[in-house]
Residue frames relative to the residue before (quaternion, step in Angstrom):
aa qw qx qy qz dx dy dz
M 1.0000 0.0000 0.0000 0.0000 0.00 0.00 0.00
I 0.6603 0.5274 -0.3240 0.4253 3.65 0.87 -0.83
R 0.6360 0.5054 -0.3200 0.4875 3.58 1.05 -0.82
R 0.6407 0.4857 -0.3406 0.4875 3.57 0.95 -0.64
L 0.6208 0.5391 -0.3449 0.4528 3.62 0.95 -0.74
S 0.6918 0.4779 -0.3098 0.4439 3.53 0.79 -1.03
A 0.6281 0.5439 -0.3287 0.4490 3.54 1.08 -0.69
L 0.6522 0.5040 -0.3133 0.4718 3.49 1.02 -0.79
I 0.6406 0.5128 -0.3362 0.4622 3.64 1.00 -0.79
V 0.6103 0.5323 -0.3366 0.4805 3.59 1.01 -0.80
A 0.6905 0.4564 -0.3003 0.4741 3.68 0.77 -0.95
A 0.6541 0.4987 -0.3695 0.4324 3.59 0.87 -0.69
L 0.6395 0.4876 -0.3421 0.4860 3.63 0.93 -0.69
V 0.6502 0.5010 -0.3392 0.4595 3.64 0.77 -0.69
I 0.6560 0.4976 -0.3120 0.4740 3.67 0.92 -0.81
A 0.6424 0.5582 -0.3035 0.4286 3.51 1.03 -1.04
S 0.7304 0.4332 -0.2421 0.4693 3.53 0.94 -0.96
G 0.4152 -0.7167 0.4726 0.3009 3.47 1.15 -0.45
V 0.5265 0.6057 -0.3958 0.4465 3.63 1.22 0.33
G 0.3758 -0.7028 0.5588 0.2295 3.56 -1.05 0.86
L 0.5970 -0.5579 0.4096 0.4057 3.61 -1.28 0.21
G 0.5924 0.5785 -0.3797 0.4126 3.68 1.11 -0.48
R 0.5035 -0.6409 0.4819 0.3217 3.52 -1.10 0.65
A 0.4563 -0.7013 0.4968 0.2303 3.54 -0.78 1.14
E 0.7871 -0.1270 0.1023 0.5948 3.58 0.84 -0.88
D 0.4899 -0.6894 0.4623 0.2665 3.60 -1.10 0.72
E 0.1013 0.7981 -0.5788 0.1328 3.42 0.22 1.41
S 0.5383 -0.6114 0.4787 0.3277 3.53 -1.25 0.58
M 0.6212 -0.5505 0.4060 0.3825 3.50 -1.23 0.63
A 0.6592 0.5229 -0.3423 0.4181 3.58 0.86 -0.79
K 0.6356 0.5349 -0.3070 0.4643 3.58 1.15 -0.59
L 0.6329 0.5357 -0.2915 0.4770 3.41 1.16 -0.88
R 0.6401 0.5247 -0.3034 0.4721 3.53 1.09 -0.88
H 0.6275 0.5720 -0.2948 0.4384 3.57 1.01 -0.94
K 0.6540 0.5107 -0.2948 0.4739 3.49 1.06 -0.96
L 0.6694 0.4909 -0.3086 0.4644 3.56 0.91 -0.87
M 0.6336 0.5561 -0.2975 0.4481 3.66 1.01 -0.86
F 0.8133 0.2701 -0.1099 0.5036 3.60 0.94 -0.86
A 0.3835 0.7109 -0.4952 0.3200 3.58 1.29 0.35
Q 0.1999 -0.7643 0.6032 0.1101 3.49 -1.16 0.87
G 0.8327 0.2150 -0.1813 0.4769 3.43 -1.00 0.99
D 0.6424 -0.5597 0.3381 0.3996 3.65 -1.01 0.67
R 0.6581 0.5308 -0.3518 0.4017 3.62 0.89 -0.79
Q 0.6844 0.4321 -0.3197 0.4927 3.58 0.80 -0.78
V 0.6151 0.5241 -0.3887 0.4425 3.72 0.92 -0.72
R 0.6708 0.4994 -0.3241 0.4423 3.60 0.85 -0.86
A 0.6499 0.5116 -0.3376 0.4493 3.58 0.98 -0.74
A 0.6242 0.5344 -0.3069 0.4802 3.53 1.08 -0.76
L 0.6574 0.5084 -0.2848 0.4777 3.56 1.02 -0.81
D 0.6437 0.5132 -0.3342 0.4589 3.56 1.03 -0.79
A 0.5970 0.5576 -0.3355 0.4692 3.62 1.09 -0.85
L 0.7084 0.4562 -0.2841 0.4575 3.53 0.77 -1.00
A 0.6147 0.5554 -0.3619 0.4274 3.66 1.00 -0.81
E 0.6104 0.5688 -0.3689 0.4096 3.57 1.06 -0.59
R 0.6142 0.5564 -0.3193 0.4596 3.62 1.24 -0.33
I 0.4400 0.6747 -0.4789 0.3490 3.61 1.27 -0.10
G 0.8208 0.1796 -0.1635 0.5170 3.57 -0.78 1.04
Q 0.6163 0.5428 -0.3338 0.4628 3.57 1.35 0.10
E 0.2386 -0.7378 0.6172 0.1334 3.51 -1.38 0.31
P 0.4554 -0.3428 -0.7785 0.2626 1.58 -1.01 2.40
G 0.3402 0.6935 -0.5882 0.2395 3.49 -1.27 0.73
F 0.7014 -0.4682 0.3777 0.3823 3.49 -1.10 -0.76
K 0.5576 -0.6220 0.4359 0.3348 3.66 -0.82 1.00
D 0.7778 -0.1726 0.1487 0.5858 3.54 0.82 -1.02
A 0.7574 -0.3497 0.2702 0.4806 3.57 -1.36 -0.03
G 0.6630 0.5057 -0.3559 0.4221 3.62 0.79 -0.93
A 0.6477 0.5114 -0.3472 0.4454 3.62 0.87 -0.73
F 0.5936 0.5632 -0.3390 0.4642 3.52 1.10 -0.70
G 0.6575 0.5288 -0.2749 0.4609 3.51 1.01 -0.95
D 0.6600 0.5022 -0.2940 0.4752 3.53 0.99 -0.91
W 0.6451 0.5130 -0.3296 0.4605 3.58 1.00 -0.78
L 0.6776 0.4900 -0.3167 0.4478 3.57 0.90 -0.81
K 0.6164 0.5667 -0.3228 0.4413 3.53 1.16 -0.79
A 0.6996 0.4734 -0.2649 0.4651 3.59 1.07 -0.73
L 0.4350 0.7128 -0.4774 0.2736 3.66 1.16 -0.14
P 0.4415 -0.7445 0.4557 0.2078 3.59 -1.03 0.79
S 0.7773 0.4193 -0.1967 0.4258 3.59 -1.18 -0.29
G 0.6515 -0.5521 0.3246 0.4066 3.54 1.08 0.68
R 0.3788 0.7321 -0.4794 0.3012 3.60 1.21 0.23
N 0.6961 0.5006 -0.2757 0.4345 3.48 1.09 -0.79
R 0.6416 0.5050 -0.3193 0.4811 3.56 1.35 0.05
L 0.4386 0.6714 -0.4811 0.3540 3.56 1.27 0.14
G 0.6229 -0.6044 0.3428 0.3595 3.53 -1.06 0.75
P 0.6917 0.4739 -0.2878 0.4627 3.63 0.87 -0.88
V 0.6303 0.4993 -0.3472 0.4826 3.59 1.17 -0.56
L 0.6374 0.5300 -0.3321 0.4501 3.47 0.93 -0.74
Q 0.6375 0.5267 -0.3106 0.4687 3.53 1.00 -0.85
R 0.6810 0.4818 -0.3010 0.4620 3.61 0.97 -0.86
I 0.6055 0.5437 -0.3541 0.4608 3.57 1.13 -0.65
G 0.6340 0.5273 -0.3078 0.4746 3.56 0.94 -0.88
W 0.6367 0.5520 -0.3088 0.4411 3.55 0.92 -1.03
A 0.6777 0.5303 -0.2687 0.4328 3.50 0.84 -1.11
Y 0.6998 0.4779 -0.2621 0.4617 3.44 0.94 -0.95
V 0.6399 0.4865 -0.3431 0.4859 3.53 1.06 -0.69
A 0.6034 0.5911 -0.3359 0.4166 3.68 0.99 -0.69
M 0.7144 0.3744 -0.1857 0.5613 3.51 1.21 -0.82
K 0.4948 -0.6693 0.4381 0.3395 3.72 1.24 0.34
R 0.4250 0.6257 -0.5164 0.4014 3.69 1.03 0.85
G 0.0457 -0.8603 0.5075 0.0141 3.61 0.75 0.96
P 0.6887 0.5096 -0.3110 0.4114 3.56 0.72 -1.01
E 0.6943 0.4494 -0.2863 0.4837 3.62 1.07 -0.66
A 0.6266 0.5700 -0.3382 0.4100 3.57 1.27 -0.32
I 0.5538 0.6557 -0.3902 0.3333 3.52 1.18 -0.65
E 0.6774 0.5379 -0.3179 0.3882 3.69 0.66 -1.03
P 0.7060 0.4402 -0.2733 0.4828 3.55 0.80 -1.09
L 0.6555 0.5234 -0.3267 0.4356 3.58 0.93 -0.74
E 0.6621 0.4947 -0.2908 0.4821 3.55 0.99 -0.85
A 0.6241 0.5207 -0.3191 0.4874 3.55 1.13 -0.72
S 0.6293 0.5350 -0.3282 0.4583 3.64 1.03 -0.72
L 0.6527 0.5335 -0.3150 0.4361 3.50 1.01 -0.89
K 0.6125 0.5319 -0.3584 0.4620 3.60 1.05 -0.66
D 0.6693 0.4931 -0.3286 0.4483 3.56 1.03 -0.54
D 0.7720 -0.0011 0.0257 0.6351 3.57 1.18 -0.58
P 0.2109 -0.8371 0.4930 0.1085 3.63 0.03 1.24
S 0.6414 0.5727 -0.3175 0.3997 3.51 1.22 -0.42
Q 0.5135 0.7017 -0.4025 0.2862 3.58 1.16 -0.11
G 0.2552 -0.8030 0.5133 0.1632 3.58 -0.27 1.26
A 0.6050 0.5363 -0.3776 0.4514 3.66 0.96 -0.60
T 0.6599 0.4884 -0.3466 0.4538 3.66 0.81 -0.76
R 0.6519 0.5254 -0.3168 0.4456 3.56 1.05 -0.76
A 0.6275 0.5070 -0.3275 0.4919 3.57 1.13 -0.79
Y 0.6346 0.5032 -0.3367 0.4803 3.72 0.92 -0.69
L 0.6783 0.4847 -0.3063 0.4596 3.57 0.90 -0.85
A 0.6055 0.5430 -0.3762 0.4439 3.59 1.02 -0.58
E 0.6556 0.5009 -0.3150 0.4690 3.49 1.04 -0.87
A 0.6230 0.5272 -0.3431 0.4650 3.64 1.04 -0.68
F 0.6048 0.5309 -0.3539 0.4766 3.58 1.06 -0.74
R 0.6645 0.5265 -0.3070 0.4325 3.54 0.81 -0.96
Q 0.6904 0.4956 -0.2680 0.4538 3.52 0.90 -0.90
T 0.6378 0.4817 -0.2831 0.5301 3.53 1.36 -0.45
G 0.5633 -0.6063 0.4232 0.3686 3.67 1.04 -0.21
R 0.5145 0.5871 -0.4290 0.4544 3.61 1.32 0.21
H 0.0491 -0.8817 0.4679 0.0357 3.58 0.54 1.15
L 0.6335 0.5128 -0.3060 0.4920 3.58 1.10 -0.79
D 0.6515 0.5124 -0.3338 0.4490 3.53 0.91 -0.81
A 0.6238 0.5674 -0.3314 0.4231 3.46 1.10 -0.77
L 0.6442 0.5073 -0.2992 0.4880 3.58 1.04 -0.94
K 0.6847 0.4753 -0.3073 0.4592 3.68 0.85 -0.75
M 0.6076 0.5252 -0.3476 0.4840 3.49 1.11 -0.62
V 0.6478 0.5144 -0.3396 0.4478 3.61 0.86 -0.79
A 0.6320 0.5369 -0.3285 0.4522 3.56 1.02 -0.76
T 0.6634 0.4875 -0.3170 0.4709 3.58 1.03 -0.75
A 0.6173 0.5358 -0.3454 0.4611 3.59 1.13 -0.64
L 0.5989 0.5580 -0.3228 0.4752 3.62 1.17 -0.84
R 0.6423 0.5542 -0.3095 0.4296 3.62 0.97 -0.85
T 0.6887 0.4523 -0.3039 0.4782 3.53 1.14 -0.53
A 0.5140 -0.6374 0.3878 0.4233 3.64 1.47 0.03
Y 0.4812 0.6131 -0.4758 0.4076 3.63 1.15 0.40
D 0.1856 0.7760 -0.5782 0.1702 3.59 -0.59 1.09
E 0.0877 0.7877 -0.5938 0.1387 3.59 -0.34 1.33
P 0.6589 -0.5664 0.3171 0.3801 3.63 -1.18 0.67
H 0.6143 0.5810 -0.3607 0.3938 3.60 1.09 -0.72
M 0.5427 0.6116 -0.3823 0.4304 3.65 1.30 -0.41
R 0.6574 0.4792 -0.3624 0.4548 3.69 0.87 -0.72
E 0.6131 0.5128 -0.4022 0.4465 3.68 0.96 -0.47
T 0.6329 0.5251 -0.3388 0.4572 3.61 1.06 -0.70
V 0.6645 0.5249 -0.2938 0.4434 3.52 0.93 -0.96
M 0.7127 0.4652 -0.2763 0.4464 3.61 0.81 -0.92
S 0.6551 0.5062 -0.3159 0.4634 3.49 1.07 -0.78
A 0.6705 0.4948 -0.3032 0.4623 3.60 0.96 -0.92
A 0.6739 0.5274 -0.3044 0.4183 3.53 0.95 -0.81
A 0.6384 0.5286 -0.2875 0.4799 3.48 1.14 -0.95
A 0.6628 0.4817 -0.3066 0.4844 3.56 1.00 -0.85
L 0.6458 0.5477 -0.3113 0.4314 3.60 1.01 -0.70
R 0.6196 0.5367 -0.3085 0.4826 3.46 1.21 -0.75
K 0.6749 0.4854 -0.2996 0.4682 3.63 1.06 -0.66
T 0.7727 0.4033 -0.2371 0.4291 3.51 0.93 -0.90
Q 0.7571 0.2546 -0.1704 0.5769 3.53 1.32 -0.42
E 0.2130 -0.8485 0.4654 0.1341 3.49 0.30 1.34
A 0.5569 -0.6516 0.4154 0.3045 3.51 -0.96 0.93
K 0.5842 0.5967 -0.3804 0.3975 3.64 1.10 -0.50
D 0.7021 0.4421 -0.2775 0.4844 3.58 1.16 -0.50
A 0.5154 0.6349 -0.4478 0.3616 3.75 1.23 0.04
T 0.4309 -0.6731 0.5569 0.2260 3.49 -1.19 0.64
G 0.7727 0.1631 -0.0854 0.6075 3.51 1.14 -0.71
L 0.7650 -0.1417 0.1481 0.6105 3.60 -0.63 -1.01
P 0.5616 -0.5625 0.4902 0.3577 3.57 -1.27 0.60
G 0.6737 -0.5122 0.3639 0.3891 3.52 -1.27 0.57
Y 0.6514 0.5407 -0.3156 0.4286 3.57 0.85 -0.94
A 0.6562 0.4855 -0.3091 0.4880 3.61 0.99 -0.93
E 0.6197 0.5172 -0.3730 0.4575 3.65 0.85 -0.74
G 0.6940 0.5055 -0.2749 0.4327 3.60 0.78 -1.01
L 0.6880 0.4850 -0.2524 0.4773 3.53 0.93 -1.01
R 0.6433 0.5099 -0.3286 0.4670 3.63 1.01 -0.71
D 0.6031 0.5311 -0.3488 0.4822 3.56 1.18 -0.72
V 0.6671 0.5017 -0.3063 0.4576 3.61 0.86 -0.83
L 0.6907 0.4666 -0.2901 0.4702 3.61 0.85 -0.91
R 0.6338 0.5266 -0.3452 0.4493 3.69 1.03 -0.55
N 0.7428 0.3739 -0.2252 0.5077 3.53 1.01 -0.59
S 0.5165 0.6230 -0.4310 0.3991 3.67 1.16 0.08
R 0.3194 -0.7675 0.5302 0.1667 3.65 -0.85 0.99
K 0.6928 0.3550 -0.2563 0.5730 3.59 1.28 0.01
P 0.5061 -0.6327 0.4854 0.3283 3.69 -1.02 0.73
D 0.0809 -0.7722 0.6300 0.0191 3.48 -1.04 0.80
P 0.1832 -0.8384 0.5037 0.0991 3.65 0.40 1.33
K 0.6762 0.4819 -0.3483 0.4349 3.74 0.86 -0.70
L 0.6272 0.5135 -0.3612 0.4610 3.60 1.09 -0.51
H 0.6329 0.5219 -0.3182 0.4751 3.53 1.05 -0.86
S 0.6654 0.5176 -0.2983 0.4476 3.52 0.95 -0.87
T 0.6012 0.5756 -0.3198 0.4528 3.55 1.08 -0.88
L 0.7214 0.4596 -0.2785 0.4367 3.48 0.76 -1.15
A 0.6478 0.5280 -0.3091 0.4539 3.59 1.07 -0.71
R 0.6702 0.5172 -0.2868 0.4484 3.48 1.01 -0.86
W 0.6385 0.5159 -0.3079 0.4809 3.63 1.09 -0.88
L 0.6459 0.5217 -0.3269 0.4513 3.58 0.93 -0.86
L 0.6532 0.5162 -0.2942 0.4693 3.56 0.96 -0.93
W 0.6647 0.5045 -0.3084 0.4567 3.53 0.91 -0.76
D 0.6710 0.4790 -0.2732 0.4956 3.54 1.04 -0.82
L 0.5940 0.5381 -0.3733 0.4671 3.53 1.10 -0.64
E 0.6883 0.4796 -0.2955 0.4571 3.64 0.82 -0.88
A 0.7161 0.4426 -0.2762 0.4638 3.60 1.07 -0.68
Y 0.8279 0.2854 -0.0972 0.4729 3.67 0.84 -0.81
D 0.8384 0.1462 -0.0614 0.5215 3.60 1.08 -0.33
K 0.3958 -0.6747 0.5535 0.2859 3.55 -1.24 -0.22
P 0.5411 -0.6557 0.4172 0.3213 3.63 -1.03 0.62
T 0.6195 0.5581 -0.3392 0.4355 3.52 1.37 0.00
T 0.6063 0.5191 -0.3880 0.4609 3.68 1.25 -0.24
E 0.7183 -0.4564 0.3273 0.4105 3.57 -1.35 0.39
R 0.6957 0.4707 -0.2633 0.4744 3.54 0.92 -1.06
G 0.6521 0.5065 -0.3075 0.4730 3.62 1.05 -0.89
R 0.6137 0.4996 -0.3845 0.4753 3.62 0.93 -0.55
L 0.6360 0.5368 -0.3445 0.4344 3.61 0.82 -0.81
W 0.6658 0.4930 -0.2768 0.4868 3.60 0.99 -0.92
A 0.6606 0.5208 -0.2914 0.4554 3.49 0.96 -0.81
R 0.6718 0.4717 -0.2979 0.4873 3.64 0.97 -0.87
T 0.6742 0.4703 -0.3258 0.4670 3.62 0.97 -0.74
A 0.6005 0.5195 -0.3668 0.4847 3.68 1.02 -0.67
A 0.6374 0.5392 -0.3226 0.4460 3.58 0.84 -0.90
E 0.6855 0.4956 -0.2936 0.4453 3.56 0.70 -1.01
H 0.7375 0.4249 -0.2652 0.4530 3.57 0.86 -0.85
A 0.5824 0.5713 -0.3457 0.4636 3.56 1.21 -0.58
L 0.6491 0.5127 -0.3060 0.4714 3.49 1.00 -0.91
T 0.6412 0.5321 -0.3097 0.4581 3.59 0.92 -1.01
A 0.6516 0.5505 -0.3182 0.4136 3.61 0.96 -0.94
V 0.7211 0.4165 -0.2494 0.4944 3.55 0.84 -0.91
D 0.6530 0.5420 -0.3275 0.4153 3.60 1.08 -0.54
T 0.7514 0.4079 -0.1926 0.4816 3.48 1.29 -0.67
T 0.6906 0.3960 -0.2806 0.5362 3.67 1.31 0.23
T 0.3660 -0.7041 0.5753 0.1984 3.45 -1.33 0.59
E 0.4727 0.6824 -0.4411 0.3412 3.64 1.26 -0.12
L 0.2281 -0.7355 0.6154 0.1685 3.51 -1.07 0.66
L 0.0799 0.8247 -0.5512 0.0987 3.57 -0.09 1.21
P 0.4863 -0.6361 0.4890 0.3462 3.74 -0.86 0.70
A 0.6187 0.5498 -0.3673 0.4243 3.62 0.98 -0.49
S 0.6313 0.5231 -0.3278 0.4694 3.54 1.15 -0.63
Q 0.6249 0.5111 -0.3651 0.4636 3.57 1.04 -0.56
R 0.6610 0.4954 -0.3038 0.4747 3.59 0.89 -0.86
L 0.6345 0.5254 -0.3337 0.4583 3.57 0.99 -0.76
T 0.6698 0.4797 -0.3095 0.4748 3.61 0.76 -0.82
F 0.6654 0.4827 -0.3237 0.4685 3.65 0.86 -0.80
D 0.6647 0.5183 -0.3028 0.4447 3.61 0.83 -0.99
A 0.6217 0.5551 -0.2898 0.4705 3.53 1.13 -0.89
A 0.6611 0.5225 -0.2772 0.4617 3.47 0.94 -1.01
V 0.6577 0.5181 -0.2968 0.4593 3.59 0.96 -0.96
A 0.6640 0.5113 -0.2682 0.4751 3.53 0.97 -0.96
L 0.7010 0.4645 -0.2751 0.4661 3.63 1.05 -0.53
E 0.4238 0.7525 -0.4670 0.1899 3.58 1.19 -0.11
A 0.6250 0.5399 -0.3343 0.4540 3.64 1.04 -0.79
V 0.6585 0.4851 -0.3223 0.4766 3.53 0.84 -0.90
D 0.6658 0.5036 -0.3571 0.4190 3.58 0.79 -0.89
K 0.6107 0.5617 -0.3408 0.4420 3.65 0.97 -0.75
D 0.6726 0.4949 -0.2905 0.4673 3.60 0.96 -0.94
A 0.7318 0.4380 -0.2073 0.4793 3.50 1.14 -0.89
Y 0.3811 -0.7510 0.4337 0.3206 3.55 1.42 0.16
G 0.7744 -0.3738 0.1780 0.4785 3.49 0.84 1.04
D 0.5908 0.6006 -0.3519 0.4080 3.54 1.19 -0.13
S 0.4964 0.5951 -0.4655 0.4275 3.53 0.51 1.31
E 0.7140 -0.4898 0.3321 0.3741 3.47 -1.30 -0.12
R 0.4226 0.7675 -0.4238 0.2297 3.49 1.43 -0.31
F 0.6842 0.5002 -0.3060 0.4336 3.57 0.71 -1.09
D 0.6398 0.5296 -0.3107 0.4623 3.63 0.94 -0.85
L 0.6730 0.4878 -0.3150 0.4581 3.61 0.96 -0.99
L 0.6524 0.4979 -0.3367 0.4616 3.69 0.96 -0.74
V 0.5918 0.5428 -0.3590 0.4757 3.61 1.05 -0.58
H 0.6729 0.4573 -0.3081 0.4931 3.63 0.88 -0.71
A 0.6020 0.5624 -0.3532 0.4434 3.57 1.04 -0.71
V 0.6852 0.4779 -0.2761 0.4752 3.48 0.87 -1.04
R 0.6672 0.5500 -0.2700 0.4235 3.55 0.90 -1.09
L 0.7154 0.4369 -0.2557 0.4817 3.52 0.87 -1.06
G 0.6188 0.5496 -0.3452 0.4426 3.52 1.10 -0.61
E 0.6433 0.4911 -0.3139 0.4964 3.63 1.02 -0.80
A 0.6491 0.5135 -0.3313 0.4530 3.71 0.94 -0.82
L 0.7104 0.4513 -0.2644 0.4709 3.57 0.88 -0.98
A 0.6176 0.5522 -0.3641 0.4255 3.56 1.06 -0.52
D 0.1161 -0.8483 0.5069 0.1002 3.57 1.14 -0.64
G 0.7970 -0.2489 0.1434 0.5313 3.53 0.94 0.88
G 0.6652 0.5051 -0.2832 0.4713 3.54 1.23 -0.49
P 0.7405 -0.3874 0.2704 0.4780 3.61 -1.17 -0.23
H 0.5416 -0.6118 0.4781 0.3223 3.53 -1.12 0.81
L 0.5261 -0.6802 0.4271 0.2796 3.57 -0.91 0.94
I 0.7937 0.1154 -0.0337 0.5963 3.58 1.12 -0.82
P 0.2169 -0.8343 0.4930 0.1174 3.60 0.43 1.39
Q 0.6572 0.5522 -0.3227 0.3988 3.66 0.92 -0.79
A 0.4937 0.6491 -0.4381 0.3782 3.52 1.23 -0.17
F 0.6107 0.5410 -0.3492 0.4608 3.58 1.15 -0.72
T 0.6727 0.5162 -0.3208 0.4219 3.59 0.86 -0.80
H 0.6373 0.5313 -0.3028 0.4689 3.47 1.04 -0.96
L 0.7094 0.4511 -0.2796 0.4638 3.54 0.85 -0.91
A 0.5577 0.5790 -0.3632 0.4710 3.56 1.19 -0.57
E 0.6765 0.4844 -0.2892 0.4734 3.60 0.78 -1.02
A 0.6552 0.4943 -0.3336 0.4638 3.62 0.92 -0.82
A 0.6295 0.5098 -0.3381 0.4791 3.64 0.97 -0.77
A 0.6541 0.5042 -0.3261 0.4599 3.65 0.89 -0.80
D 0.6273 0.5455 -0.3301 0.4471 3.58 1.00 -0.74
E 0.7206 0.4138 -0.2432 0.5004 3.58 1.21 -0.55
G 0.5475 -0.6382 0.3757 0.3896 3.50 1.39 0.21
R 0.5168 0.6057 -0.4353 0.4201 3.64 1.17 0.40
Y 0.0789 -0.8850 0.4587 -0.0078 3.43 0.70 1.38
E 0.6277 0.5289 -0.3694 0.4356 3.66 0.92 -0.68
L 0.6331 0.5263 -0.3069 0.4776 3.57 1.07 -0.94
A 0.6640 0.5136 -0.3125 0.4446 3.49 0.89 -0.91
W 0.6379 0.5087 -0.3264 0.4772 3.62 0.93 -0.76
R 0.6909 0.4613 -0.3311 0.4475 3.58 0.71 -0.93
L 0.6398 0.5298 -0.3265 0.4509 3.65 1.00 -0.65
A 0.6451 0.5223 -0.3028 0.4683 3.51 1.00 -0.87
Q 0.6470 0.5230 -0.3050 0.4634 3.47 1.07 -0.87
K 0.6334 0.5287 -0.3363 0.4540 3.55 0.96 -0.77
R 0.6172 0.5336 -0.3354 0.4710 3.55 1.11 -0.77
L 0.7159 0.4409 -0.2699 0.4694 3.61 0.85 -0.89
D 0.5707 0.5469 -0.4091 0.4558 3.59 1.16 -0.30
I 0.6278 0.5103 -0.3388 0.4803 3.68 1.11 -0.43
S 0.7275 -0.2942 0.2127 0.5821 3.67 0.82 -0.81
F 0.6637 -0.5120 0.3588 0.4107 3.58 -1.25 0.34
S 0.0040 0.7913 -0.6101 0.0398 3.55 -1.03 0.92
P 0.3785 -0.7533 0.4859 0.2308 3.63 -0.40 1.19
R 0.6211 0.5351 -0.3220 0.4735 3.58 1.20 -0.80
A 0.6593 0.4666 -0.3457 0.4776 3.61 0.78 -0.65
V 0.6415 0.5330 -0.3327 0.4401 3.57 0.96 -0.75
R 0.6239 0.5333 -0.3199 0.4733 3.56 0.98 -0.87
L 0.6295 0.5538 -0.3101 0.4481 3.56 0.92 -0.90
M 0.6998 0.4816 -0.2741 0.4508 3.54 0.78 -1.17
R 0.6193 0.5491 -0.3494 0.4391 3.62 1.14 -0.69
R 0.7414 0.4229 -0.2293 0.4678 3.61 0.93 -0.67
L 0.4947 0.6059 -0.4173 0.4626 3.60 1.43 0.10
P 0.6701 -0.4558 0.3940 0.4337 3.70 -1.29 0.40
P 0.5156 -0.7020 0.3992 0.2863 3.63 -0.82 1.00
D 0.6671 0.5355 -0.3187 0.4082 3.59 1.03 -0.61
L 0.4784 0.6757 -0.4363 0.3525 3.64 1.24 -0.08
G 0.7925 0.3267 -0.2263 0.4625 3.59 -0.96 0.77
D 0.4941 0.6814 -0.4213 0.3378 3.50 1.27 -0.18
């Protein structure tokens, strides 16, 4: 995964700069260095850096990105403290998994220009490589706020969140677990929907709720509400029909039952059950529904809202699959003239 991440970071930098990997012209290293040393303004500096970056893995040139970063760091006359140079040093170290060495130049580059989304994304990966997983997620969120959004950032987010979930166990959290706080911050600042990330957050919270708490405690209710919110967003922003999505919506609805009762039905529970039923029917494609009990839960929710005809039809669909004592009990308490 790290190799893939490094490749994505390299590609992102190349695309952002508008420079191809092929050498534009065969200039000597001395000439390229001279151009960088006497470049005026960020635009010229970045162009000189792009030309030098093309020499990574070349002879003459630089053995790898790390060697390029070391070479830039050794530049004299304050050239190594220019914002674009600091950014490129940090990028080079991140690409070579030298995260601890990347933090200082990247943070210094941000002081020069706080709006740099790319620098923030590289710094987030540097934090992740250094074990500062929550800082990595927070930094990705700030990068997204600048409208910078590249594929390599998702790798940073998922790796940091997974590591944070292992190092900061949810059972010790007083509110949301650290990974949930970080992922929620990322998702709130993203300008594009990310159903898989929403789904991951919801599923992890539901797993941790089952393992460490109950949906009737204050903390458990918070986890259930947050999981429900992100599960619903996940299915609302994707067209994929995945069995995992059906199970996710059903489990989120079940976890939300206590919250829903306190809110007199004003929660995401009904909508989640609708998705669970709909997805199950679509995935079954004429075969047996994957989660038959979703019909019963939705029928009960409909009955609670006074929608008795809908409740009867849903309960009957459940009984058409197989016998269900719960569905029978529901039908017995519905008005007797339904179904005639």
